[in-house]
Each structure stands twice: as structure tokens, then as C-alpha cells.
SEMILUM-108232 format. One record per residue (C-alpha): residue in three letters; y, z negated, x. Coordinates in steps of 0.25 Angstrom, whole numbers, padded with zeros to 4 digits, always signed. Layout:
% residues N
ALAYZX;...
END
This chain:
% residues 330
MET+0001+0001+0000;LEU+0009-0005+0012;SER+0009+0011+0018;ARG+0009+0017+0004;VAL+0023+0011-0001;GLN+0029+0012+0010;ALA+0045+0016+0010;ALA+0051+0025+0018;PRO+0060+0018+0030;GLY+0073+0018+0022;ARG+0069+0019+0008;ARG+0065+0012-0003;LEU+0051+0013-0009;ARG+0050+0008-0025;VAL+0034+0003-0028;ASP+0029-0005-0041;ILE+0025-0016-0031;HIS+0015-0022-0043;GLU+0010-0007-0042;GLU+0007-0005-0030;MET+0002-0022-0027;THR-0007-0020-0039;LYS-0014-0009-0029;VAL-0012-0016-0016;ALA-0019-0029-0022;PHE-0031-0019-0030;ASN-0033-0013-0016;ILE-0035-0025-0010;ILE-0045-0034-0022;ALA-0053-0022-0021;ARG-0054-0020-0006;ALA-0059-0035-0006;THR-0069-0032-0016;PHE-0074-0019-0014;GLY-0072-0018+0002;THR-0067-0002+0007;SER-0077+0004-0004;MET-0067+0005-0016;THR-0059+0017-0017;GLU-0045+0018-0020;PRO-0046+0026-0032;GLU-0059+0017-0036;ARG-0048+0005-0035;ASN-0037+0011-0041;ARG-0045+0015-0052;LEU-0051-0001-0053;SER-0036-0006-0052;ASP-0032+0004-0064;ILE-0045+0000-0071;LEU-0042-0017-0069;THR-0028-0015-0073;ARG-0029-0009-0086;ILE-0040-0017-0091;GLN-0032-0029-0089;ALA-0021-0024-0096;PHE-0028-0020-0108;TYR-0035-0035-0107;VAL-0021-0042-0106;ARG-0018-0032-0118;THR-0031-0038-0127;VAL-0026-0051-0126;ARG-0010-0051-0127;GLN-0012-0040-0140;PRO-0025-0043-0147;TYR-0020-0036-0159;LEU-0021-0024-0152;ARG-0038-0024-0150;PRO-0040-0016-0163;TRP-0031-0006-0158;PHE-0037-0005-0144;THR-0051-0005-0150;ALA-0047+0008-0160;THR-0039+0015-0148;GLY-0052+0013-0139;THR-0042+0006-0127;PHE-0055-0006-0126;GLY-0063+0005-0124;ARG-0055+0012-0114;HIS-0053-0002-0109;ASP-0069-0005-0108;ALA-0068+0008-0099;PHE-0059+0004-0090;SER-0069-0010-0089;ARG-0081-0002-0087;GLU-0077+0008-0076;LEU-0072-0003-0070;ARG-0087-0009-0069;GLU-0094+0001-0066;LEU-0083+0005-0053;ILE-0085-0009-0048;ARG-0100-0008-0053;GLY-0103+0004-0043;TYR-0096-0004-0030;ILE-0104-0016-0033;ARG-0117-0007-0034;GLN-0115+0000-0023;ARG-0111-0012-0015;GLN-0125-0017-0018;ALA-0132-0003-0015;VAL-0127-0007+0000;SER-0137-0008+0010;PRO-0141-0024+0011;THR-0141-0022+0027;ALA-0127-0017+0026;ALA-0116-0025+0030;PRO-0109-0031+0018;PRO-0094-0027+0016;ASP-0086-0039+0016;ASP-0080-0038+0002;LEU-0078-0046-0012;LEU-0089-0038-0020;GLN-0099-0040-0007;MET-0097-0055-0008;LEU-0100-0055-0025;LEU-0112-0046-0023;ASP-0116-0057-0011;ALA-0113-0070-0021;ARG-0122-0077-0026;TYR-0124-0087-0036;GLU-0128-0101-0030;ASP-0139-0105-0040;SER-0145-0092-0042;GLN-0143-0086-0028;GLU-0141-0071-0038;PRO-0130-0061-0036;MET-0118-0058-0047;SER-0122-0049-0059;GLU-0116-0035-0056;ASN-0109-0038-0068;GLN-0103-0051-0061;LEU-0102-0044-0050;LEU-0092-0034-0059;ASP-0085-0046-0065;GLU-0083-0052-0051;VAL-0076-0040-0046;ASN-0068-0037-0057;ILE-0062-0050-0057;LEU-0058-0049-0043;LEU-0053-0035-0045;LEU-0043-0038-0057;ALA-0041-0054-0052;GLY-0039-0049-0036;HIS-0028-0039-0038;GLU-0020-0041-0051;THR-0014-0055-0046;SER-0012-0049-0031;ALA-0006-0037-0037;ASN+0003-0046-0046;ALA+0007-0057-0035;LEU+0010-0045-0025;SER+0019-0038-0034;TRP+0026-0052-0038;LEU+0028-0057-0024;PHE+0033-0042-0017;TYR+0044-0043-0030;LEU+0048-0058-0026;LEU+0050-0055-0012;ALA+0058-0041-0016;ALA+0067-0050-0024;HIS+0068-0059-0012;PRO+0068-0054+0001;GLU+0071-0066+0009;VAL+0058-0071+0003;ALA+0053-0058+0010;THR+0060-0059+0023;LYS+0054-0073+0024;VAL+0043-0069+0023;ARG+0045-0058+0033;GLN+0050-0068+0043;GLU+0037-0078+0041;ARG+0029-0067+0045;ALA+0037-0062+0056;THR+0037-0077+0063;ALA+0022-0078+0061;GLY+0021-0066+0071;LEU+0015-0056+0059;THR+0025-0044+0058;GLY+0017-0030+0059;ARG+0004-0033+0055;ALA-0003-0039+0043;PRO-0006-0055+0045;GLU-0020-0059+0046;PHE-0027-0067+0036;SER-0028-0079+0045;GLU-0011-0077+0045;LEU-0006-0078+0033;PRO-0006-0092+0032;GLN+0007-0091+0042;LEU+0014-0084+0034;PRO+0016-0097+0023;TYR+0030-0092+0016;SER+0024-0078+0013;GLN+0012-0088+0007;GLN+0023-0095-0001;VAL+0029-0082-0006;ILE+0015-0077-0012;GLN+0015-0091-0018;GLU+0029-0092-0025;THR+0025-0077-0030;MET+0014-0081-0038;ARG+0019-0095-0044;LEU+0032-0086-0050;TYR+0023-0074-0053;PRO+0008-0080-0055;PRO-0002-0070-0056;ALA-0011-0076-0063;TRP+0001-0080-0075;ILE-0008-0089-0083;LEU-0021-0095-0082;ASP-0031-0098-0091;ARG-0042-0110-0092;VAL-0051-0116-0101;ALA-0055-0131-0104;LEU-0068-0133-0101;GLU-0068-0145-0109;ASP-0060-0153-0116;ASP-0049-0161-0109;GLU-0036-0168-0113;PHE-0021-0167-0105;GLN-0013-0177-0107;GLY-0017-0179-0121;LEU-0017-0165-0124;PRO-0032-0162-0129;ILE-0038-0150-0122;PRO-0050-0144-0128;LYS-0061-0137-0122;GLY-0062-0123-0121;THR-0044-0125-0122;LEU-0037-0113-0115;PHE-0025-0113-0107;SER-0017-0103-0102;ILE-0010-0110-0090;TYR+0003-0104-0088;LEU+0005-0101-0074;HIS+0016-0092-0073;GLY+0025-0105-0081;LEU+0018-0113-0072;HIS+0023-0108-0060;ARG+0038-0106-0066;HIS+0039-0121-0072;PRO+0053-0127-0067;GLY+0046-0141-0069;LEU+0037-0138-0057;TRP+0044-0127-0051;PRO+0058-0129-0044;GLU+0067-0115-0048;PRO+0053-0110-0053;ASP+0058-0095-0056;ALA+0063-0093-0040;PHE+0056-0086-0030;ARG+0054-0098-0018;PRO+0041-0096-0008;GLU+0047-0108-0003;ARG+0041-0118-0014;PHE+0027-0114-0009;ALA+0030-0120+0005;PRO+0022-0130+0009;ASP+0032-0143+0010;ALA+0040-0136-0002;GLN+0047-0146-0012;PRO+0044-0150-0023;PRO+0028-0147-0020;ILE+0022-0137-0030;PRO+0015-0146-0041;ALA+0001-0145-0042;TYR-0005-0134-0049;ALA+0009-0130-0053;TYR+0005-0115-0046;LEU-0007-0109-0050;PRO-0007-0094-0047;PHE-0021-0094-0042;GLY-0024-0106-0053;GLY-0030-0119-0047;GLY-0041-0127-0044;PRO-0056-0123-0047;ARG-0052-0110-0053;LEU-0043-0106-0042;CYS-0042-0092-0041;VAL-0052-0088-0031;GLY-0044-0075-0025;SER-0031-0085-0022;HIS-0034-0083-0006;PHE-0037-0069-0008;ALA-0025-0065-0015;LEU-0016-0073-0010;THR-0020-0067+0006;GLU-0018-0052-0001;ILE-0005-0057-0004;GLN+0000-0063+0005;LEU-0003-0051+0015;VAL+0002-0040+0005;LEU+0015-0048+0006;LEU+0016-0051+0019;GLU+0012-0032+0023;GLY+0021-0028+0011;LEU+0034-0035+0017;ARG+0030-0032+0031;ARG+0031-0017+0026;PHE+0042-0017+0014;ASN+0054-0024+0011;LEU+0055-0025-0006;ALA+0065-0023-0015;PRO+0064-0025-0032;ALA+0069-0014-0038;SER+0076-0019-0050;ALA+0085-0033-0051;ALA+0076-0036-0064;LEU+0066-0048-0066;PRO+0052-0041-0065;GLY+0045-0044-0078;THR+0031-0050-0078;ASP+0017-0046-0086;PRO+0008-0057-0087;LEU-0006-0050-0090;ILE-0019-0055-0085;THR-0011-0057-0073;LEU+0006-0057-0069;ARG+0010-0042-0068;PRO+0025-0036-0066;LYS+0027-0032-0080;GLY+0029-0016-0074;PRO+0031-0012-0060;LEU+0038-0020-0051;TRP+0046-0012-0043;LEU+0051-0015-0029;ASP+0058-0007-0019;ILE+0051-0007-0006;THR+0058-0002+0011;THR+0051-0004+0021;ALA+0050-0014+0030;
END
């Protein structure tokens, strides 16, 4: 992406950063899942199908009164066909991998990890349909959230160039100019991590979190029957004025180790919390930090418009429409 989206020296290039970050994030999770075996047209098709299915699913939830219309017009049937196409494409890769000679060196990717996994009690592998479900979850959750976080991140950096300057200065101080940092060097760049944390406070990709009470419970005299569904509004929690001073301000320093006041427990939940904490959190944070650092090494960013972008709270918190930024070569 960095080589393709390259402005000529002295010229400004206008890009929809959400579209670009969606491509980047999907390519990353597809490569992590399937190694190098998947072609670019196949990756693009997978991404397109997942986007179409998600948008339609959210519409059926938000507008249930349209379900008879969706049935009559064949809309359900078309999206069922998308789902079958998606599963058959992934099924082909699973069977292709299973057909590899057992004496060959196994690929180092997530698909191989899933194929090698065994249940502790039976030592049995997952069924093919279970593998399909796991891979689909990895592809959807592994790109949609990161793409949105990166889109809002670059938008905020474009709107706050002084923060981008501090990220570049930190990188220079660490002696990491002119090349991509190694994984082991990322902890040397805590300010860039704070920028990511503050972005995900203001624009948490998982903007709402559902949990179900497994047993009868009680909180401050309020009975909670078994089966109660909680929809936890993370976007509101992250901007609650009782928890965050200047809650709408972009201030990465609030995540510094010695920041005052300290962040209250469970006031910040971009990946959830407790035993259900997102298993992909470290993967996502590493990916976002690397793309951030390489993006700022190549580009200067500016908002294409002074208007605040709208949000589109689907399953994840997306920008509402294109998120245009002006890019010049750094």
C-alpha cells in the first residue's frame, strides 16, 4: 500500500483512508491465516463478500420489518449464495492444505495452527465445518476492527499534526529512522502506543459489547435474572465525563504510565475485559503500531475537510462514507 499510494514530490494525493486501511488489514489477516497461498483476486473477493454479508446482516437487525421484502425480492437468497461461495472458497484451501504430504515442512500460519489443534479430552481435531467457522471469524474480526482503528488513527493524526511530530521524534530518538522496526523494538516507542490507545478510546472499533448473565445475580439491589442480555455501550463509557477529563479531546498522554488521574479500572475496554478479553488484541496492536510507524515515515497527512466525519455503528464503528485525507510525501 505504501508504494502504491505514493504522492509525487511536492504534490498532494487525496485518498479514502478507510478504503486503503481495509485493504491493508484484510491482506495482513489473509496472509497470517493462509500464508502466501492465496492470490490477490481471491483475497479481494473474500473481503468483498464479508463486507456485503456484514452490511446486510446489520440491516436485518436494524430493520426487521423489511424481512418479508428481503424474502420476496430474493435478497436473503443472494446473501445465502455469498455465504456458500465464501465457505467453499475457504473449504478449498483447507482441503488443499490437508492434502500436503505429511513429510513436508508445515506452513507457519494460523490455518496450520487450527489444523494441528486437538481437543484436550479426546485428542480429536476440529471438524471441517468448525474449521470453516473459525477461519471466517478470524478473517472478519481480524481485519474489520483493525481497519477501523487505523482509519480513525490516521484521521486524528491528520487533524493533530503535533502528535504526528512527536511520534516521529520518538522514533528518531530510538534510532529507528529509515527502516521498519523489529517486533522486539516496538516497546521502545511507548508514545506511539499511547496514540493508539487514545484513538481506540475515542473510536473503539467494538463500540458495543454484549454479555449474557449465566446465573441469577444482583447488583446494588437490582435483581439480574439468569439470561439477562447486557449491551455495554463502550463508546459512551470511553467518553464519560465522570471517568475521563476532557473526554472528547485527543490526548495520548493520558495513557502515560505516570498520568494523573490514573485510568479507572474497566473504564477502558477496546478489547473487552476479564476472561473474555479479545484473543487477537496483541496481534491487532502490533499490526496497528507497525502500520502507523511506516505510514508516518512515508507520508504527511492533512484532513481533506474541516467537517467532523460521521460514524456508522454497524457491528464495528466505521466512518460514515469515505474518510478523505490529503497525503504528501514526507
